[in-house]
N, C-alpha and C positions, 0 to 999 in steps of 0.2 A: 504494499500499499504506500502510495506516495506520501512522504512526509512523516511517516511513523517514527523513524529514527531520530527525529529532532526534539521529541518531547522528552522531559526528564524521566529516567527509568522508574522513579518512585511514584510517578504521577501517570504512568501508562500501563494499562492492563489489556489483555486480549482474552476473548472468550468464544465459546461455541454455543449457538442456539439450536438444539435438536428439535426437529419438528416431525409430526406424524400426520398423515391424512387417512382418516378412517371414514370412508364413504365420502361425504361432502364436508365433514367437520375437520378443521385444522386445529391441531393441539401442538403446544409448545412446552418443552421441559425446562422447568425453573428450579433454583435452589433456594433454600432458606438459610440465612446466616446462623451459625452457631453461637453459643455463649449466652451470658446473662443479659447483655445489653438488648438482644433481640427476642429473648424467649417469649415474651408476651406481645410481640408485634407481628403483624401479618400484612396488612395492606401497605404497599409501597416499599417493602423491604426485600422481597424476593429478587433474584438476579439470574442472569445468564451465568452458568459456571465460567469463572474467569479468574485471572491472577496476574501478577506483575511479570513483566518481561525481563528475563535475565539478560545481562550484558552479552552481546553477540548473538542472541537468540532471535530467530525470525518470529514475528508475531503469530503466524499461523501455527508454528511449532509449539509456541506457548500455550495457545488456545486448546490444542489437542492434549498436551501435558496437563494442563489445568482440569480439563474435563475428566481425565482419568484420576488425578489426585482428589478431586472433589466428590467424584461419584463412585470410584472404585471400578468403573467400567471403561474399556477402550472404546474409542470411536468406531462404530460400526454403521456404515451407510447402507441402506437398502433401497436405493433409488437409481432409476436410470439417468436421471438428470445430473449435471456436474456435481461431484462430490461435495464441494463447498462452494456456498454462494455468499460472496462478500456483501456485508451489511453496512459498511462504512464505520464511522465513529460517533460517539456522543461524548459530551463532557458533563459529568455528574455535579451536583451541588458539592462544593469543597474543591473543585477543580480537577478531579482525576478524570482522564480521557480513557474511554474504553473503546476498543476496536473489536468487531465481532464478525463471524461467519455463521451461516446456517447450514445444516446438513439434515437430510431426511434419514430417520432412523427409528429403532424401536428399543424399548427397555427390554433386555433378554428375560425370557421366562425364568422365574425362580431366582434371578440375580439379587444379590444383597447390595443395598446402598451403603457404601462405606467411604467416609471422608478422612483426609489427612487431619492431623491435629496440631495444636500450638499451645504453648504455656501462656497463662494469663494470671496476673496478680488479682486474686479475688477474695474477699472484698478489696478494693483499691486501698493501698496504704497498710495492709495487714501484714505483708511479708509472706503470705501464704499463696503458693502458686498452684493452680489447678490445670490439668490438661483438658481442652475442650476441642470438639470438631470445628473445622473451619466452616463447614455447612452441616446443618443436623438432619436435613431431609430434602428430597427432590421429588417432584411430582409433575405429571403432564396436565396442562389446562387448556380449556378451549379459550379462544382469544378474549371473549368478554371478561372472563375471570382473570386471565393473565394480565390484562390491562389494569385491574384493580389491584393486583398483587405485586407487579414488577415495580422496581425502582423508577420513579417517574421519568428520568432522563433516558432510561433504557427502553421506554415504551416505543421510541422511534425504531428500535430494531423490529418490533412486532409490525409496525406500519410498513416498513421497508420490505419485510419478508412477505407480507400480504400482497403488496404491489408486485413483487417479482413472480409470485405464485398465481396472480391474476384472481 
């Protein structure tokens, strides 16, 4: 993607939006952030599986890696269309830029959702660290529900996917 390399690495993430078409219904796979800050939040906090781009890493490579790290599943496309559809970028509140691609796929039967974890001091200032999942769950949503749940800036990815698919 043109211009991707020019953003600060700490402010640039890449992700994949898996979608499925069942009959005439379009569904997208979103993840919910883990940890105590988001435990009771739902609307506006779900996201495309994404993460920071490592130095020297291509954004699409990052997006594939992050999908695997945040869901426990490798990217498996099940479509005759091009494997990855570029969805461009958005800037989230706070300034983080997210670039994304979409791919048609399905959650494997019987697959377990498993996210990588990180250490967090909780409660803040306590000196006690807990290990929490980066994301605590993932789910397929129809577009009307996905629009309510997704980070508002990332809703543009849903619009762009819908436009590409017609």
